[in-house]
C-alpha positions in Angstrom: 109.3 39.5 160.3 106.5 42.0 159.8 105.7 44.2 162.7 102.2 45.6 162.7 100.7 48.3 164.9 97.8 50.7 164.6 98.5 53.8 162.6 96.2 56.5 161.2 96.1 57.3 157.5 97.9 60.6 158.0 100.7 59.2 160.1 101.1 56.3 157.6 102.0 58.9 155.0 104.3 60.6 157.5 106.1 57.3 158.2 106.5 56.6 154.5 108.2 59.9 154.0 110.4 59.6 157.0 111.6 56.2 155.9 112.2 57.2 152.3 114.1 60.3 153.3 116.3 58.2 155.7 116.9 55.6 153.0 117.7 57.9 150.2 119.4 61.3 150.5 118.1 62.3 147.1 114.5 62.5 148.5 113.3 65.9 149.7 110.0 67.5 150.5 109.0 71.0 149.2 105.7 72.8 149.5 103.5 75.3 151.4 103.0 74.7 155.1 105.1 71.6 155.5 105.8 72.7 159.1 102.2 73.7 159.8 99.4 71.3 161.0 96.9 73.8 159.7 98.1 73.1 156.1 99.1 69.5 156.0 97.8 68.0 159.3 100.4 65.8 160.9 101.6 64.2 157.6 104.8 66.2 157.8 105.3 65.8 161.5 108.9 65.8 162.6 110.4 66.1 159.2 112.1 69.5 159.6 113.4 68.5 163.0 114.9 65.3 161.7 116.1 66.3 158.2 116.6 70.0 158.4 115.3 72.9 156.2 117.5 72.0 153.3 115.6 68.8 152.7 112.2 70.0 154.0 111.6 73.3 152.2 108.7 75.4 153.4 107.9 77.7 150.4 105.9 80.9 150.0 102.6 80.7 148.2 104.2 79.9 144.8 102.7 76.8 143.4 104.1 77.2 139.9 107.6 78.2 141.1 108.0 75.4 143.7 106.7 72.8 141.3 108.9 74.0 138.5 111.9 74.0 140.8 111.1 70.4 141.9 110.7 69.2 138.3 114.1 70.7 137.5 115.6 69.0 140.6 114.1 65.6 139.5 115.5 66.0 136.0 118.9 66.6 137.7 118.6 63.3 139.7 116.8 64.2 142.9 113.5 62.7 144.1 111.3 65.5 145.2 107.9 65.2 147.0 105.9 68.4 146.2 103.2 69.2 148.7 100.1 71.0 147.5 98.0 71.4 150.7 95.0 72.3 148.6 94.7 70.5 145.4 92.6 73.3 143.9 95.7 75.5 143.6 97.7 72.9 141.6 96.0 74.7 138.7 98.8 77.3 139.0 101.3 74.5 138.5 99.8 73.0 135.3 102.7 74.1 133.1 105.5 72.3 134.9 103.3 69.3 135.6 101.7 68.9 132.2 104.1 70.5 129.7 107.3 69.5 131.4 107.1 66.6 133.9 104.7 64.4 132.0 106.5 64.9 128.6 110.1 64.8 129.6 110.7 61.1 129.4 109.1 60.8 126.0 110.7 63.9 124.5 114.1 62.8 125.7 113.7 59.5 123.8 113.6 57.7 127.2 117.1 58.9 128.1 115.9 61.0 131.0 113.1 60.8 133.5 111.4 62.9 136.1 111.1 60.9 139.4 108.8 63.4 141.2 105.8 62.9 143.5 103.2 65.6 143.2 101.1 65.3 146.3 97.7 67.0 146.1 95.6 67.2 149.2 91.8 67.4 148.9 90.0 69.3 151.7 86.4 68.4 151.4 83.5 69.7 153.4 83.8 72.0 156.4 82.1 74.8 154.5 85.2 75.4 152.5 83.2 76.1 149.3 84.2 76.0 145.6 87.8 77.1 145.6 89.1 75.0 148.5 87.6 71.6 148.3 87.8 70.4 144.7 88.8 66.9 143.6 90.5 67.4 140.2 92.2 64.0 139.9 90.3 63.3 136.7 92.2 66.2 135.0 95.6 64.6 135.7 94.3 61.2 134.7 93.7 62.5 131.2 97.4 63.4 130.7 99.8 60.9 129.1 103.0 60.4 131.2 101.4 60.9 134.6 100.4 58.1 137.0 97.6 58.9 139.4 97.1 57.1 142.7 94.3 57.4 145.3 94.8 55.5 148.5 91.7 54.7 150.6 93.3 53.4 153.9 96.5 53.7 156.0 98.1 50.6 154.6 97.8 51.8 151.0 98.6 55.4 152.0 102.1 54.3 153.1 102.7 51.7 150.4 101.6 53.9 147.6 103.7 56.8 148.8 106.8 54.6 148.9 106.0 53.2 145.4 105.5 56.8 144.1 108.8 58.0 145.5 110.6 55.1 144.1 109.0 55.4 140.6 111.2 56.9 138.0 108.5 59.0 136.4 105.9 61.5 137.7 103.2 60.3 140.1 100.2 62.4 141.2 99.5 61.2 144.7 95.9 62.2 145.6 95.4 62.5 149.4 91.9 63.1 150.9 91.8 64.7 154.4 88.5 62.9 155.1 90.6 59.8 155.5 93.1 61.2 158.0 91.5 59.7 161.1 91.1 56.2 159.8 93.3 53.8 161.8 94.4 50.2 161.0 97.4 47.8 161.1 100.3 49.1 159.2 103.7 47.3 158.9 106.7 49.2 160.3 109.0 48.0 157.6 109.3 49.6 154.1 106.9 48.1 151.6 105.2 49.0 148.3 101.7 48.9 147.1 102.1 48.3 143.4 101.0 51.2 141.2 98.4 50.0 138.7 96.9 47.2 140.8 93.5 47.4 142.4 92.2 45.0 145.0 88.9 43.4 145.9 87.7 44.6 149.3 84.7 42.4 149.4 83.8 39.5 147.1 80.3 39.2 145.6 78.3 37.9 142.7 75.4 40.3 142.1 76.8 43.7 141.5 80.3 45.2 141.2 80.9 48.5 143.0 84.2 50.0 141.8 85.3 52.9 144.0 88.2 55.3 144.7 89.6 57.0 147.8 87.0 57.7 150.6 84.2 56.2 148.4 85.7 52.7 149.1 84.8 52.7 152.8 81.3 54.0 151.9 80.9 51.2 149.4 82.0 48.6 151.8 79.5 49.9 154.3 76.8 50.0 151.6 77.6 46.4 150.7 77.2 45.3 154.4 73.8 47.0 154.5 72.7 45.3 151.3 73.9 42.0 152.4 71.2 42.0 155.1 68.7 42.3 152.2 70.2 39.3 150.4 72.3 41.3 147.9 75.8 40.1 147.3 78.0 43.1 146.3 81.6 42.9 145.1 83.6 46.0 146.1 86.7 47.0 144.1 89.2 49.5 145.5 90.9 50.8 142.3 93.8 52.3 144.2 95.2 53.7 140.9 93.2 55.3 138.2 96.2 55.9 135.8 97.1 53.2 134.9 93.7 51.6 135.6 93.6 47.9 136.6 91.4 46.9 133.7 91.8 43.2 134.3 90.5 43.4 137.8 87.5 45.5 136.7 86.6 43.3 133.7 86.9 40.0 135.6 84.5 41.3 138.2 82.0 42.5 135.6 82.1 39.1 133.8 81.1 37.6 137.2 78.4 40.1 138.2 77.2 41.7 135.0 76.3 44.9 136.8 78.4 48.0 137.7 78.1 51.0 140.1 81.1 53.4 140.1 81.8 55.5 143.2 84.2 58.4 142.7 84.6 61.7 144.6 85.0 63.8 141.5 82.4 65.4 139.3 80.1 63.2 137.3 80.5 64.5 133.7 83.7 63.6 131.8 85.3 62.2 134.9 86.9 59.1 136.3 83.6 57.3 136.7 82.7 58.0 133.1 86.1 56.5 132.0 85.6 53.4 134.0 82.1 52.9 132.5 83.6 53.4 129.0 86.2 50.7 129.6 83.6 48.3 130.7 81.4 49.0 127.7 84.3 48.6 125.3 85.7 45.5 126.8 82.9 43.6 128.5 79.6 44.8 127.0 78.4 41.3 126.3 78.6 40.5 130.0 76.4 43.5 131.1 73.0 42.8 132.5 72.2 46.5 133.1 73.6 49.9 132.2 76.1 51.1 134.8 75.4 54.0 137.3 77.8 56.7 138.5 77.7 57.8 142.1 79.8 61.0 141.9 79.6 64.7 142.7 76.9 66.7 140.9 78.1 69.0 138.1 78.1 72.0 140.5 80.7 73.9 142.5 81.0 72.8 146.2 78.6 74.8 148.4 79.6 76.8 151.4 76.6 75.8 153.5 76.8 72.7 155.8 73.2 71.9 154.9 73.9 72.0 151.2 77.0 69.9 151.7 74.9 67.1 153.0 73.0 67.1 149.7 76.2 67.7 147.6 78.4 64.9 148.8 77.2 61.3 148.1 76.9 58.9 151.0 76.2 55.3 151.7 72.5 55.7 150.9 73.3 56.9 147.4 75.4 53.8 146.7 72.6 51.5 148.1 70.1 53.2 145.8 72.3 52.8 142.8 72.9 49.1 143.5 69.2 48.5 143.8 68.5 50.4 140.6 70.9 48.3 138.5 69.5 45.1 140.0 65.9 46.2 139.1 66.9 46.9 135.5 66.4 44.5 132.6 67.6 44.9 129.0 64.2 43.5 128.0 62.8 46.9 128.9 64.5 48.4 125.8 62.3 48.7 122.7 64.1 48.2 119.3 61.8 48.4 116.3 61.7 45.1 114.4 63.6 43.2 117.1 62.0 41.0 119.8 63.0 42.2 123.2 64.0 38.8 124.4 66.6 38.6 121.7 68.4 41.7 123.0 69.3 40.6 126.5 68.1 38.2 129.2 69.1 38.5 132.8 
């Protein structure tokens, strides 16, 4: 019987790792600051004390070396969880992630796999500026052979971590520290949230808002605000962006005909753009308005708290985007020689 109690997002991750390390001696954690709250918050709380330094390895500042060692261990049959306390510096580990981990299963003809979790933590805001607060999940989503997950709440944080550790191929687990304080019911037992399956957080019929990570809670809040104005918003939590739950997305678009995408990465060539492309390719005939992206501007993160307020999108930006797609009509488009009412009607 399921036993639920309140757990924060960060402690849900912590519990998942404790349980998987207890269940499987092949699971180990390696990374910078795994014993330091300053690096990883309380996500690694109690791991060294319980499992020892041989299975909870606190490394020097050596992103490439520690990731490469973990990839090798995974090929040899272990199940490492590699912690990158600032996702920005995963750049140093691009070779073992992209050239080795992502390709190994394919290049071995399916005879070998790399069951590794590469856990990248995003540290937004707090005047951390351009080199310490970047969300680069879109880069990894571009790479064949990698799965990319972005939990938005404690329940999914635990379930997706367990699913990622159990997966036989590399998973990029994108963790946002803005979510660490969120608290909700989380089962004590081991469970998985299926990689590649999104979920509807709020049903609606007027507009679809498809969101990732912390943008999900902002989208739900925006939907509640819009509901007071008579706008019925459907909010999708994508959960996984590689592979993307296309059927969930397309089914929602066929119902609403309008799309707003909320993603915490940069706007150009990013996750939001890919989601829009999928909708245009597979559900264009259902669209009543062009989609809108609510993402970061194409600028480095500022170091000023005042500028951060302008840089990071909020609830009001999602509300404005929803209202804009609702106000749009395809009949506004002028095509020479074609009557506007033959192009599209709301």
